[in-house]
VEXDREN-2710 file (C-alpha; in Angstrom, 1 decimal):
% VEXDREN-2710
k/r/px/py/pz
1/MET/157.8/-39.7/67.1
2/THR/159.1/-37.1/69.8
3/GLU/158.0/-36.9/73.3
4/THR/158.6/-34.4/76.2
5/LEU/157.3/-34.7/79.6
6/ILE/157.0/-31.7/81.8
7/LYS/157.2/-33.2/85.2
8/ASN/155.6/-31.9/88.5
9/ALA/154.7/-28.2/87.6
10/ASP/153.7/-26.4/90.6
11/VAL/150.7/-24.9/88.7
12/VAL/149.4/-25.5/85.3
13/LEU/146.9/-22.7/84.3
14/THR/145.2/-24.6/81.7
15/MET/142.7/-22.1/79.9
16/ASP/140.7/-24.8/78.9
17/ASP/137.0/-24.7/78.8
18/LYS/136.6/-25.4/82.6
19/ARG/139.7/-23.0/83.3
20/ARG/141.0/-25.6/85.4
21/GLU/144.1/-24.8/87.6
22/LEU/146.1/-27.9/88.5
23/ALA/148.7/-28.3/91.2
24/ASP/151.7/-30.8/90.8
25/HIS/150.8/-31.9/87.6
26/ASP/152.2/-33.5/84.5
27/ILE/152.0/-32.7/80.8
28/LEU/153.2/-35.1/78.0
29/LEU/153.9/-33.4/74.6
30/LYS/153.8/-35.9/71.8
31/ASP/154.2/-35.3/68.0
32/GLY/153.3/-31.5/68.2
33/VAL/150.2/-32.0/70.5
34/ILE/149.4/-32.3/74.1
35/ALA/148.9/-36.1/74.6
36/GLU/148.2/-36.4/78.4
37/ILE/147.8/-34.2/81.5
38/GLY/147.9/-35.9/85.0
39/THR/150.3/-37.2/87.7
40/GLY/152.8/-39.7/87.7
41/LEU/153.1/-39.8/83.8
42/SER/156.2/-41.3/82.3
43/THR/157.9/-41.4/79.0
44/THR/160.7/-42.6/76.9
45/GLY/161.6/-39.1/75.6
46/GLU/163.0/-36.1/77.5
47/VAL/161.8/-35.1/81.0
48/VAL/161.6/-31.6/82.2
49/ASP/161.5/-30.7/85.6
50/GLY/158.4/-28.3/86.3
51/ALA/159.2/-28.0/90.1
52/GLY/158.7/-24.2/91.0
53/CYS/157.0/-23.3/87.6
54/LEU/154.0/-21.9/86.5
55/VAL/152.9/-23.5/83.0
56/THR/150.4/-21.6/81.0
57/PRO/149.5/-21.9/77.2
58/GLY/151.9/-20.2/74.9
59/LEU/150.9/-16.6/74.6
60/VAL/149.3/-15.2/71.4
61/ASN/150.3/-12.0/69.6
62/THR/147.6/-10.6/67.0
63/HIS/149.4/-7.6/66.0
64/HIS/152.7/-6.7/65.1
65/HIS/155.0/-4.9/62.3
66/LEU/158.0/-7.0/62.9
67/TYR/160.3/-4.9/60.4
68/GLN/160.0/-1.8/63.0
69/SER/162.2/-3.5/65.2
70/LEU/164.9/-1.8/63.0
71/THR/163.3/1.5/64.1
72/LYS/163.4/1.6/67.7
73/ALA/163.1/5.0/69.7
74/VAL/163.8/7.1/66.5
75/PRO/164.6/10.7/67.8
76/GLY/162.0/12.4/65.6
77/ALA/159.2/10.0/66.5
78/GLN/159.6/9.5/70.2
79/ASP/157.2/12.3/71.2
80/ALA/154.8/12.5/68.1
81/LEU/151.2/11.6/67.8
82/LEU/150.2/8.7/65.3
83/PHE/149.9/10.8/62.0
84/GLY/153.3/12.8/62.7
85/TRP/154.8/9.6/63.9
86/LEU/154.3/8.0/60.6
87/LYS/155.3/11.0/58.4
88/THR/158.9/10.7/60.3
89/LEU/159.3/7.0/59.8
90/TYR/158.0/6.4/56.3
91/PRO/161.1/7.9/54.5
92/ILE/163.4/5.8/56.7
93/TRP/161.2/2.3/56.0
94/ALA/161.3/3.2/52.4
95/ARG/165.1/2.5/52.6
96/PHE/164.6/-1.2/53.8
97/GLY/165.3/-4.2/51.5
98/PRO/164.9/-8.0/52.0
99/GLU/167.7/-8.3/54.3
100/GLU/166.1/-5.7/56.6
101/MET/163.0/-7.3/56.6
102/ARG/164.3/-10.7/57.3
103/VAL/167.0/-9.5/60.1
104/SER/164.3/-7.3/61.8
105/ALA/161.7/-10.3/61.8
106/LYS/164.1/-12.5/63.5
107/VAL/164.9/-10.2/66.3
108/GLY/161.4/-9.1/66.8
109/LEU/160.0/-12.8/66.8
110/ALA/162.9/-13.6/69.5
111/GLU/161.8/-10.9/71.6
112/LEU/158.1/-12.3/71.5
113/ALA/159.6/-15.8/72.2
114/LEU/161.2/-14.7/75.4
115/SER/158.2/-13.1/76.6
116/GLY/156.5/-16.5/76.2
117/CYS/154.7/-16.1/72.8
118/SER/154.3/-19.2/70.8
119/MET/152.2/-17.6/67.9
120/THR/152.2/-14.2/66.6
121/SER/150.5/-12.3/63.5
122/ASP/152.4/-9.9/61.5
123/HIS/151.1/-6.7/59.3
124/LEU/153.7/-6.2/56.8
125/TYR/152.2/-3.3/54.6
126/LEU/155.3/-1.9/52.6
127/TYR/157.7/-3.5/50.3
128/PRO/160.4/-1.6/49.3
129/ASN/163.4/-2.6/47.2
130/GLY/162.3/-6.0/46.5
131/SER/161.2/-6.9/49.8
132/ARG/158.3/-9.6/49.9
133/LEU/156.3/-11.2/52.7
134/ASP/158.4/-14.3/52.1
135/ASP/161.0/-12.7/54.1
136/THR/159.3/-12.8/57.0
137/ILE/158.2/-16.0/56.5
138/ASP/161.8/-17.3/56.4
139/ALA/162.3/-15.6/59.3
140/ALA/159.7/-17.2/61.4
141/THR/160.6/-20.5/60.1
142/GLU/164.2/-20.2/61.4
143/VAL/163.0/-19.1/64.8
144/GLY/160.3/-21.5/65.2
145/LEU/157.2/-19.6/66.2
146/ARG/153.8/-20.3/64.7
147/PHE/153.2/-17.4/62.2
148/HIS/150.1/-15.7/61.0
149/PRO/151.7/-13.0/58.5
150/THR/149.4/-10.9/56.6
151/ARG/149.9/-9.3/53.2
152/GLY/149.5/-5.6/54.0
153/ALA/149.3/-3.0/51.5
154/MET/149.3/1.1/50.9
155/SER/147.8/2.4/47.9
156/ILE/147.0/6.1/48.2
157/GLY/150.1/8.2/48.4
158/GLU/150.6/11.9/49.1
159/SER/149.9/13.0/45.6
160/ALA/146.3/11.5/45.9
161/GLY/145.5/12.8/49.5
162/GLY/146.9/10.0/51.6
163/LEU/149.4/9.9/54.5
164/PRO/152.3/7.7/52.9
165/PRO/154.7/9.1/50.5
166/ASP/154.1/7.9/46.9
167/SER/157.6/6.0/47.0
168/VAL/155.8/3.1/49.2
169/VAL/152.5/2.7/47.8
170/GLU/151.5/0.1/45.2
171/ARG/148.9/-0.2/42.5
172/ASP/145.7/-2.0/43.7
173/GLU/146.0/-4.6/40.8
174/ASP/149.6/-5.5/41.9
175/ILE/148.5/-5.8/45.7
176/LEU/145.8/-8.2/44.9
177/ASN/147.9/-10.3/42.5
178/ASP/150.8/-10.7/45.4
179/CYS/148.0/-11.4/47.8
180/ILE/147.0/-14.3/45.6
181/ARG/150.6/-15.4/45.1
182/VAL/151.4/-15.5/49.0
183/VAL/148.1/-17.2/49.9
184/ASP/148.8/-19.9/47.1
185/ALA/152.4/-20.4/48.1
186/PHE/152.2/-20.4/51.9
187/HIS/148.7/-20.5/53.5
188/ASP/147.9/-23.8/55.1
189/PRO/144.4/-24.2/56.3
190/SER/144.9/-27.6/58.1
191/GLU/144.8/-28.1/61.9
192/GLY/148.4/-27.4/63.5
193/ALA/149.4/-25.3/60.6
194/MET/152.7/-23.4/61.4
195/VAL/151.8/-20.7/58.9
196/ARG/148.4/-19.1/57.8
197/VAL/148.4/-16.1/55.5
198/GLY/145.9/-13.3/55.7
199/ILE/145.0/-10.2/53.8
200/ALA/145.5/-6.9/55.3
201/PRO/145.3/-3.5/53.5
202/CYS/147.0/-1.1/56.0
203/SER/144.3/1.6/57.1
204/PRO/141.4/3.5/55.9
205/PHE/143.7/6.5/55.5
206/SER/146.3/4.8/53.4
207/VAL/144.3/2.6/51.1
208/SER/141.2/3.2/48.6
209/ARG/137.7/2.0/49.1
210/ASP/137.6/-0.3/46.1
211/LEU/141.0/-1.9/47.5
212/MET/139.4/-2.6/50.9
213/ARG/136.4/-4.1/49.4
214/ASP/138.2/-6.1/46.7
215/ALA/140.4/-7.4/49.5
216/ALA/137.6/-8.6/51.5
217/LEU/136.1/-10.5/48.4
218/LEU/139.3/-12.2/47.8
219/ALA/140.0/-13.2/51.3
220/ARG/136.5/-14.9/51.4
221/ASP/137.1/-16.5/48.0
222/LYS/140.4/-17.8/49.5
223/GLY/139.2/-18.7/52.8
224/VAL/141.7/-16.6/54.6
225/MET/141.3/-13.8/57.4
226/LEU/141.1/-10.2/57.1
227/HIS/143.3/-7.5/59.2
228/THR/143.8/-3.8/59.2
229/HIS/143.9/-0.8/61.8
230/LEU/140.8/0.8/62.8
231/ALA/139.5/3.8/65.2
232/GLU/143.1/4.2/66.6
233/ASN/143.0/7.8/67.7
234/ASP/141.0/11.0/67.3
235/GLU/142.7/11.8/64.2
236/ASP/141.7/8.5/62.8
237/ILE/138.0/9.4/63.6
238/ALA/138.4/12.8/62.3
239/TYR/139.5/11.5/59.1
240/SER/136.9/9.0/58.7
241/LEU/134.1/11.6/59.3
242/GLU/135.7/14.1/56.8
243/ASN/136.6/11.5/54.1
244/PHE/134.0/9.1/54.1
245/GLY/131.2/10.6/55.9
246/CYS/130.8/8.2/58.7
247/ARG/132.5/6.6/61.7
248/PRO/135.1/3.6/61.3
249/GLY/132.7/1.1/62.5
250/GLN/130.2/1.9/59.7
251/TYR/133.1/2.1/57.0
252/ALA/134.1/-1.2/58.0
253/GLU/130.7/-2.6/57.6
254/ASP/129.6/-1.1/54.5
255/LEU/132.8/-2.7/52.8
256/GLY/132.5/-6.4/54.1
257/TRP/135.3/-5.7/57.1
258/THR/133.1/-7.4/60.0
259/GLY/132.7/-10.9/60.6
260/ASP/134.3/-13.7/62.5
261/ASP/137.1/-14.0/59.7
262/VAL/138.1/-10.1/60.6
263/TRP/140.0/-8.8/63.1
264/HIS/141.0/-5.1/63.7
265/ALA/143.9/-3.4/65.5
266/HIS/143.6/-0.8/68.2
267/CYS/140.0/0.1/68.3
268/VAL/140.7/2.6/71.1
269/LYS/137.9/5.0/69.8
270/LEU/135.1/2.6/69.2
271/ASP/131.7/3.9/70.5
272/GLY/128.9/2.0/72.1
273/GLN/127.3/1.1/68.6
274/GLU/130.3/-0.1/67.1
275/ILE/131.1/-2.2/70.0
276/ASP/127.6/-3.7/69.5
277/LEU/128.4/-4.0/65.8
278/PHE/131.6/-5.9/66.6
279/ALA/129.7/-8.1/69.2
280/ARG/126.8/-9.2/66.8
281/SER/129.2/-9.8/63.8
282/LYS/132.0/-11.7/65.9
283/THR/134.5/-9.3/64.6
284/GLY/137.8/-9.5/66.8
285/VAL/140.0/-6.8/68.1
286/ALA/143.6/-6.6/68.7
287/HIS/144.3/-4.7/72.0
288/CYS/147.6/-3.1/71.9
289/PRO/147.9/-1.0/75.3
290/CYS/151.5/-0.2/75.2
291/SER/151.7/1.3/71.8
292/ASN/148.3/3.4/72.5
293/CYS/149.8/4.9/75.6
294/ARG/153.4/5.7/73.7
295/LEU/151.3/7.4/71.0
296/GLY/148.9/9.1/73.4
297/SER/146.1/7.2/71.6
298/GLY/144.0/6.6/74.6
299/ILE/142.8/3.5/76.3
300/ALA/140.7/1.3/74.5
301/PRO/137.2/0.3/76.0
302/VAL/138.2/-3.3/76.7
303/ARG/135.9/-3.8/79.8
304/ALA/133.0/-2.6/77.6
305/MET/134.2/-4.8/74.5
306/ARG/134.3/-7.9/76.8
307/ASP/131.0/-7.4/78.6
308/ALA/129.4/-6.7/75.3
309/GLY/130.8/-10.3/73.9
310/VAL/133.4/-8.8/71.6
311/LYS/136.4/-11.3/70.9
312/VAL/139.7/-9.4/72.3
313/ALA/143.1/-10.3/72.0
314/LEU/146.7/-8.7/72.6
315/GLY/149.2/-7.0/70.2
316/VAL/152.5/-5.6/71.1
317/ASP/152.3/-3.4/67.8
318/GLY/155.4/-2.3/65.9
319/SER/158.5/-1.7/67.8
320/ALA/158.7/1.8/66.5
321/SER/155.6/2.7/68.7
322/ASN/156.2/0.3/71.9
323/ASP/159.4/0.1/71.8
324/THR/159.8/-3.5/72.7
325/GLY/158.0/-6.8/72.1
326/ASN/157.2/-8.3/75.4
327/LEU/153.8/-9.8/75.2
328/VAL/153.6/-10.7/79.1
329/ALA/154.1/-7.1/79.9
330/GLU/151.5/-6.0/77.3
331/ALA/149.1/-8.5/79.3
332/ARG/150.1/-6.8/82.6
333/MET/149.5/-3.4/81.0
334/THR/146.0/-4.4/79.9
335/MET/145.0/-5.3/83.4
336/LEU/146.3/-2.1/84.6
337/LEU/144.8/0.2/82.3
338/GLN/141.4/-1.4/82.6
339/ARG/141.6/-0.7/86.5
340/VAL/142.7/2.9/85.9
341/GLN/139.7/3.3/83.6
342/ASN/137.2/1.4/85.5
343/GLY/138.3/0.6/89.2
344/ALA/140.6/-1.9/90.9
345/ASP/138.3/-4.9/90.2
346/ALA/137.6/-4.1/86.5
347/MET/140.3/-7.0/85.4
348/SER/141.8/-9.6/87.3
349/GLY/145.4/-11.1/86.1
350/ARG/143.7/-14.1/85.2
351/GLU/141.3/-12.7/82.9
352/ALA/144.1/-10.5/81.2
353/LEU/146.2/-13.6/80.9
354/GLU/143.5/-15.3/79.2
355/ILE/143.0/-12.6/76.8
356/ALA/146.9/-13.1/76.1
357/THR/146.4/-16.8/75.3
358/ARG/143.1/-18.3/74.6
359/GLY/141.5/-15.0/73.4
360/GLY/144.5/-14.5/70.8
361/ALA/144.0/-17.9/69.6
362/GLU/140.1/-17.3/69.0
363/VAL/140.8/-14.0/67.4
364/LEU/143.1/-15.7/65.0
365/GLY/140.6/-18.7/64.5
366/ARG/142.9/-21.3/66.0
367/ASP/140.8/-23.2/68.1
368/ASP/143.5/-26.0/68.1
369/CYS/145.8/-23.5/70.0
370/GLY/145.5/-21.1/73.2
371/GLN/144.7/-23.7/76.0
372/ILE/146.3/-26.7/77.7
373/ALA/144.0/-29.5/77.0
374/VAL/144.5/-33.0/75.6
375/GLY/144.5/-32.9/71.9
376/LYS/145.5/-29.2/71.5
377/ARG/148.7/-28.3/69.9
378/ALA/151.8/-28.3/72.3
379/ASP/152.5/-24.5/72.5
380/ILE/153.5/-24.3/76.4
381/ALA/155.3/-21.5/78.2
382/MET/157.1/-22.1/81.4
383/TRP/157.5/-19.4/84.0
384/ASP/160.3/-20.0/86.8
385/MET/158.4/-18.6/89.9
386/ARG/161.4/-18.9/92.3
387/GLY/163.2/-15.8/91.1
388/ALA/163.1/-12.2/92.7
389/GLU/160.1/-11.0/90.9
390/ALA/158.0/-13.8/92.4
391/ALA/159.6/-14.0/95.8
392/GLY/156.8/-13.6/98.4
393/ASN/154.1/-14.3/95.7
394/TRP/151.1/-16.1/97.8
395/ASP/149.4/-17.2/94.4
396/LYS/151.5/-18.7/91.9
397/ALA/149.0/-18.3/89.1
398/ALA/149.1/-14.5/89.6
399/LEU/152.0/-14.3/87.0
400/LEU/150.9/-10.5/85.9
401/LEU/151.0/-9.3/89.6
402/ALA/154.1/-10.8/90.7
403/GLY/156.2/-13.1/88.3
404/PRO/158.9/-12.9/85.5
405/MET/158.6/-11.0/82.5
406/LYS/160.7/-13.6/80.6
407/VAL/159.8/-17.2/80.1
408/LYS/162.1/-19.9/81.3
409/ASN/161.0/-22.5/78.6
410/LEU/158.9/-22.4/75.5
411/TYR/157.6/-25.1/73.3
412/VAL/155.9/-24.6/69.9
413/GLU/154.2/-27.6/68.3
414/GLY/156.3/-29.6/70.9
415/ARG/159.8/-28.3/69.8
416/LYS/162.0/-26.2/72.2
417/VAL/162.5/-22.8/71.2
418/VAL/163.4/-21.1/74.6
419/GLN/165.5/-23.1/77.3
420/ASP/166.7/-21.6/80.4
421/GLY/165.6/-18.0/79.2
422/HIS/167.7/-18.4/76.1
423/ILE/166.6/-18.8/72.3
424/VAL/167.9/-22.0/71.1
425/THR/166.9/-22.0/67.6
426/ILE/168.8/-19.0/66.2
427/ASP/172.2/-17.1/67.2
428/LEU/170.4/-14.0/68.7
429/HIS/173.5/-12.3/69.8
430/LYS/174.7/-12.5/66.0
431/THR/171.3/-11.6/64.8
432/ALA/171.1/-8.5/67.2
433/GLU/174.5/-7.3/66.2
434/ARG/173.6/-7.4/62.5
435/GLN/170.3/-5.5/63.3
436/GLN/172.3/-2.6/65.0
437/GLU/174.9/-2.7/62.2
438/LEU/171.8/-2.1/59.6
439/ALA/170.2/0.5/62.0
440/ASP/173.6/2.3/62.2
441/LYS/173.6/2.4/58.4
442/LEU/170.2/3.8/58.3
443/MET/171.1/6.5/60.4
444/ASP/174.0/7.8/58.2
END
């Protein structure tokens, strides 16, 4: 039985059902859950001083390609639009193997943790040279984050009219069989699960309609979630109209890809009808503002989605199109871009932080996470508001306006992952050195 008491936190931004903001409060973490919230609490376990700190739920990342942390700032892809960017990077990714997948995932997960992220999904859609989803699950277990890996796939190569080279695509039958394998081996549907597996064909321009339909049927048979890219930019819309004779929202609905067990990444170009469809069907969206800016895809209509009742969460996307993995920075960018698009009062810092915490948990189907409330999982981020970034701040809960971009302490399932701004679960310096060695080898 383990206990940790966070004592005298300046402000606790709970994101609970009443959205309470508590001053000078304590939080008792016990056996992986939040056991008590109040003042004057005591424990026989560790006491952590919360003075000077803002405490929030751990942030939740709902779209990533962790393997891409090995291909940051690749020169030929730095200034390309989505399709050209992919064609530059596919041949490099085709040279990856299990070690590249494992090491890049560890570095990417550590980046997320340092930005206050306690739970993340990952969309791994190519498996060269013996790579498996297992490689990234091993990495997440080492780092200690709550993990929602998705078994992605590409099945239409260039010779069949698709975008990826034939060397990184798989047969539909092999894809579905491996989806069954990883779900059976790793998916944990129980409350407090550290690993839940989803099924995630890569995109409408890289897999067949049959695979999209069969993947949806399989996911529902297994009781797991579905994820893919949708309506990412103008090229994506044009491809859908030319090849399917409809917009992406209609394509998704026709193939069974709407519902509260589905979330789509990007959705930059959803129109009003598609937004209404997602709201009615309770389909989730992973908003990736930094990647959308980096690739020139546009500003997603997040304000319109939220107003319509669409479930919206955040994603850092892959580090080849970001080129970092800082989730609190992603939340700030969400707030700023909605103001650029809709006016200074379009989105508050608190709303953007809610999207980054409770919003992410709701999109991933995790009602046991994303808020600080008794009985919820002990996924907690502590932010030191005494540094230069927050000096002069009149509102300690306004993290996204004037606060640190790096977490002080991070707890996942009550276990410490970050302490005093440093990862404590792995040797990050050694892991980063190995990642650079692997990147240098790929450059040769």
